[in-house]
C-alpha positions in Angstrom: -1.2 -4.0 -9.5 -3.3 -6.8 -10.9 -2.3 -9.0 -8.0 -3.3 -6.5 -5.3 -6.6 -6.9 -3.4 -7.5 -3.2 -3.4 -10.9 -3.9 -1.9 -9.2 -5.6 1.1 -6.7 -2.8 1.4 -9.4 -0.2 1.3 -11.2 -2.1 4.1 -8.1 -1.9 6.3 -8.0 1.9 5.8 -11.7 2.9 5.9 -13.3 0.0 7.7 -12.3 1.2 11.3 -14.2 4.4 10.6 -17.4 2.7 9.4 -16.9 4.1 5.9 -17.6 2.2 2.7 -14.4 0.5 1.6 -14.5 1.6 -2.0 -11.3 2.0 -3.9 -10.9 5.3 -5.8 -10.4 4.7 -9.5 -9.3 8.2 -10.7 -6.3 10.3 -9.8 -7.7 13.7 -10.6 -11.5 13.7 -9.8 -13.5 12.6 -6.8 -16.2 10.0 -7.5 -18.9 12.7 -7.0 -17.2 15.1 -9.6 -18.6 15.4 -13.1 -15.3 14.5 -14.7 -14.9 11.3 -12.7 -14.3 8.1 -14.7 -13.5 4.8 -13.1 -10.4 4.2 -15.2 -8.9 1.8 -12.7 -12.0 -0.4 -12.0 -10.2 -3.4 -13.5 -7.8 -3.3 -10.5 -10.5 -3.2 -7.8 -10.2 -6.9 -7.2 -7.1 -9.2 -7.3 -6.5 -11.3 -10.4 -3.4 -13.5 -10.0 -4.1 -15.0 -13.5 -4.0 -11.5 -15.1 -0.8 -10.6 -13.2 1.0 -13.8 -14.2 -0.1 -13.3 -17.8 1.4 -9.8 -17.9 4.6 -11.1 -16.2 4.9 -14.0 -18.7 4.6 -11.6 -21.6 7.6 -9.7 -20.2 9.8 -12.8 -19.8 9.1 -13.9 -16.2 8.7 -17.6 -15.6 7.2 -19.8 -12.9 9.7 -22.2 -11.3 7.7 -24.4 -9.0 5.5 -21.7 -7.6 8.4 -19.1 -7.5 8.5 -16.2 -9.9 11.8 -16.0 -11.7 13.1 -12.8 -13.4 13.9 -12.8 -17.1 17.6 -12.9 -16.4 17.2 -15.8 -14.0 16.8 -16.1 -10.2 13.7 -15.5 -8.0 12.1 -12.1 -7.8 12.6 -10.6 -4.3 11.2 -7.2 -3.3 11.7 -5.0 -0.3 8.8 -3.0 1.0 9.7 -0.2 3.4 7.1 1.1 5.9 7.6 3.7 8.6 8.0 2.0 12.0 5.1 4.0 13.6 2.7 3.5 10.7 0.2 0.9 11.9 -2.0 1.2 8.9 1.0 1.0 6.6 2.1 -2.2 8.4 -1.3 -3.8 7.7 -1.2 -2.7 4.1 2.3 -4.0 3.7 1.2 -7.4 5.1 -1.6 -7.5 2.5 0.9 -6.5 -0.3 3.2 -9.3 0.8 0.3 -11.8 0.8 -0.8 -10.8 -2.7 2.7 -11.0 -4.1 3.2 -14.4 -2.5 0.2 -15.6 -4.4 2.1 -15.0 -7.7 5.4 -16.5 -6.4 7.1 -13.3 -5.3 8.7 -12.9 -1.9 8.4 -9.5 -0.2 10.5 -8.5 2.7 8.8 -5.8 4.8 11.3 -3.5 6.5 10.3 -1.3 9.5 13.7 0.3 9.8 13.8 3.8 11.4 15.2 6.2 8.9 14.1 9.6 10.3 11.6 10.0 7.5 14.0 9.3 4.6 13.8 6.2 2.5 16.8 3.8 2.9 19.6 3.9 0.3 18.8 1.6 -2.6 15.1 1.4 -1.8 12.9 -0.7 -4.0 9.3 -0.2 -2.9 7.5 2.1 -0.5 3.9 2.7 0.6 3.5 6.4 0.2 0.7 8.6 1.4 -0.3 10.8 -1.5 -3.3 13.0 -2.0 -6.1 11.5 -4.1 -7.2 13.2 -6.1 -4.2 15.2 -7.3 -4.7 19.0 -7.6 -5.0 19.6 -11.4 -2.2 22.2 -11.1 0.1 19.5 -9.7 -0.6 16.7 -12.2 2.2 17.7 -14.5 4.8 18.0 -11.6 4.0 14.5 -10.5 3.8 12.6 -13.8 6.0 14.7 -16.2 9.5 13.3 -16.9 11.7 15.0 -14.4 8.8 16.7 -12.6 9.6 18.1 -9.2 7.0 15.8 -7.5 7.9 12.8 -9.7 9.7 10.9 -6.9 9.4 7.5 -8.8 11.4 8.5 -11.8 8.5 7.8 -14.0 9.0 8.7 -17.7 6.6 8.3 -20.6 6.6 10.1 -23.9 2.8 9.5 -24.2 2.2 11.0 -20.8 4.5 14.0 -21.5 2.6 14.7 -24.7 -0.7 14.8 -22.8 0.7 17.0 -20.0 2.1 19.4 -22.5 -1.5 20.1 -23.7 -2.7 21.3 -20.2 -1.5 25.0 -20.6 -2.9 25.4 -24.2 -6.1 23.4 -24.3 -9.5 25.1 -24.0 -10.7 25.1 -20.4 -13.8 23.2 -21.5 -11.6 20.4 -22.7 -9.6 20.0 -19.5 -11.8 17.4 -17.9 -11.4 15.2 -20.9 -7.6 15.8 -21.0 -7.3 15.0 -17.3 -9.2 11.7 -17.8 -6.7 10.8 -20.6 -3.8 11.6 -18.2 -5.4 9.3 -15.6 -6.0 6.5 -18.1 -2.4 6.7 -19.3 -1.1 6.5 -15.7 -3.1 3.3 -15.2 -1.7 1.9 -18.5 1.8 2.8 -17.3 1.3 1.1 -13.9 3.0 4.2 -12.4 1.2 4.1 -9.0 -1.8 2.5 -7.4 -4.4 4.9 -5.9 -6.2 3.3 -3.0 -8.9 5.4 -1.3 -10.2 9.0 -1.1 -9.1 10.3 2.3 -12.1 11.2 4.4 -12.2 14.7 5.8 -14.5 16.3 8.4 -15.0 20.0 8.3 -16.6 21.9 11.2 -17.4 25.6 11.6 -19.4 27.8 13.8 -23.0 28.8 13.0 -22.1 32.5 12.7 -19.4 32.0 10.1 -21.1 32.3 6.7 -20.3 31.2 3.2 -18.1 28.3 4.1 -17.9 25.7 1.4 -15.6 22.7 1.8 -13.2 22.6 -1.1 -13.0 19.8 -3.7 -9.6 18.6 -2.5 -8.1 17.3 0.8 -7.2 19.9 3.3 -8.1 23.1 1.4 -11.0 24.4 3.5 -9.7 28.0 3.0 -9.9 27.9 -0.8 -12.7 30.5 -0.8 -12.0 32.3 2.4 -12.3 35.7 0.6 -16.1 35.0 0.7 -16.3 34.2 4.4 -18.0 36.6 6.8 -19.6 36.7 10.2 -23.3 37.0 10.8 -24.2 40.4 12.1 -25.1 40.3 15.9 
């Protein structure tokens, strides 16, 4: 995470649309939301020195510009990207370049697997919704959660998520920020950008309010109505 150039990656995703290439630094709240805190700002720009320092603390060593694992031998990673994903290919190339800067070789695989990850997969660029619906935070980051596809497990995170059903509603924004901060500390995933969404509706349809999350335009459809002729 420390080695990745998130600013450059954000440019690849949003630049073609003329949008500001700003990485999103929170998993639960949009930058315009009152609960937003830029917990991941430290990862907005690449820092090879910070990455190598973290790796050295875990027993990795530099062998002539090649990163060796604690048990010996060079670190080699496989990054799988769907063959029809042009943006994914560009991001994969940037990941490989960033990893090469810290002595790690990344093989980018464009194998066609009918939407399923190859057996024994090591890495993947996934399209995930940012921010996460608060109701889905636990399923993604709880040990054994139904949306926890990475196998992530943290006692500290589980303790935070267990408070969601019992904490006072007024304290939920603070709790969600603690969840996000713990996810950054755990290096569980790397949020990139907020997905831009355009919502269009006719002038006679009243009370339409775009929802706070991607793709949920119908969140308040019970309040919609048509203007009287």
